[in-house]
C-alpha positions as CSV (number, residue, x, y, z in Angstrom):
1,M,-2.1,-23.2,-22.4
2,S,-5.5,-21.5,-22.1
3,N,-5.3,-21.9,-18.3
4,R,-2.0,-20.0,-18.2
5,M,-3.5,-17.2,-20.3
6,E,-6.5,-17.0,-17.9
7,S,-4.2,-16.8,-14.9
8,D,-2.0,-14.2,-16.6
9,Q,-5.1,-12.0,-17.2
10,T,-6.3,-12.2,-13.6
11,A,-2.8,-11.6,-12.1
12,K,-2.7,-8.1,-10.6
13,Y,0.2,-5.7,-11.2
14,R,1.8,-5.1,-7.8
15,L,4.3,-2.8,-6.2
16,T,7.0,-5.4,-6.6
17,D,6.3,-5.4,-10.4
18,L,6.7,-1.6,-10.5
19,R,10.0,-2.0,-8.5
20,R,11.5,-3.9,-11.4
21,E,10.7,-1.0,-13.7
22,L,11.2,1.8,-11.2
23,V,14.7,3.0,-12.2
24,E,13.7,3.4,-15.8
25,A,10.2,4.8,-15.1
26,S,11.6,7.5,-12.8
27,G,14.6,8.4,-14.9
28,A,16.9,7.5,-11.9
29,M,20.5,6.4,-11.9
30,G,19.8,3.4,-9.6
31,V,17.3,1.9,-7.2
32,M,18.1,4.2,-4.3
33,D,18.0,7.3,-6.5
34,A,14.6,6.1,-7.7
35,Y,13.4,5.8,-4.1
36,K,14.6,9.3,-3.5
37,K,12.8,10.6,-6.6
38,V,9.6,8.9,-5.5
39,G,10.0,10.3,-2.0
40,E,10.5,13.8,-3.3
41,A,7.4,13.5,-5.5
42,T,5.2,12.1,-2.7
43,D,6.7,14.1,0.2
44,K,7.8,10.8,1.9
45,S,11.1,9.7,3.3
46,V,13.4,7.3,1.3
47,S,13.1,4.7,4.0
48,E,9.3,4.8,3.8
49,V,9.3,4.6,0.1
50,R,11.7,1.7,0.2
51,R,9.3,-0.3,2.4
52,W,6.5,0.1,-0.2
53,F,8.7,-1.8,-2.7
54,T,9.8,-4.6,-0.4
55,P,8.3,-8.0,-1.2
56,E,5.0,-8.2,0.5
57,D,5.8,-11.4,2.4
58,K,8.7,-9.6,4.3
59,H,8.0,-8.1,7.7
60,T,9.5,-4.7,6.6
61,F,6.8,-4.3,3.8
62,R,4.4,-1.4,4.3
63,M,1.6,-0.4,1.9
64,P,1.7,3.2,0.7
65,P,-0.6,5.4,2.7
66,Q,-4.2,6.0,1.7
67,D,-3.2,9.2,0.1
68,K,-4.7,10.2,-3.2
69,G,-1.6,12.1,-4.3
70,V,0.7,9.2,-3.5
71,W,-1.4,6.7,-5.4
72,D,-1.9,9.1,-8.4
73,Y,1.8,9.3,-8.7
74,L,2.5,5.6,-8.3
75,E,-0.2,4.7,-10.8
76,G,1.1,7.2,-13.3
77,L,4.6,5.9,-12.8
78,S,3.4,2.4,-13.7
79,N,1.4,3.7,-16.8
80,N,-1.7,2.9,-14.8
81,Q,-0.9,-0.8,-14.5
82,L,-0.8,-0.5,-10.7
83,S,-4.2,0.0,-9.0
84,R,-4.8,1.4,-5.5
85,S,-7.8,-1.0,-5.3
86,T,-5.3,-3.9,-5.3
87,Y,-4.3,-2.8,-1.8
88,Y,-7.3,-0.9,-0.4
89,S,-11.0,-1.5,-0.8
90,K,-12.8,0.5,-3.4
91,D,-15.1,1.8,-0.6
92,F,-12.2,3.7,0.8
93,W,-11.5,5.5,-2.4
94,G,-15.1,6.2,-3.3
95,S,-16.3,8.0,-0.3
96,D,-15.0,11.4,1.0
97,E,-17.6,11.7,3.7
98,S,-16.3,8.8,5.8
99,E,-13.5,10.8,7.4
100,S,-13.9,11.1,11.1
């Protein structure tokens, strides 16, 4: 039993986990309405948002862009259970001078 608890503690909250809660978290009427609300809040298309929440082993999955506003919104929607560092290195988020 202790092994299971250890693995539960190390498991990272992912976009697919947020997808299960997305309708309620966004106050939407259904999944597509939730995608629309996320798209409006992040200035992205519904089709792009939908790809973020596709299972990661599918060829249509796309990570949300390396955009602070997008990730601030997604992390807030998940009550900060989702972390941008799960998908992008911490180095990316820590340095502003690396833009070229």
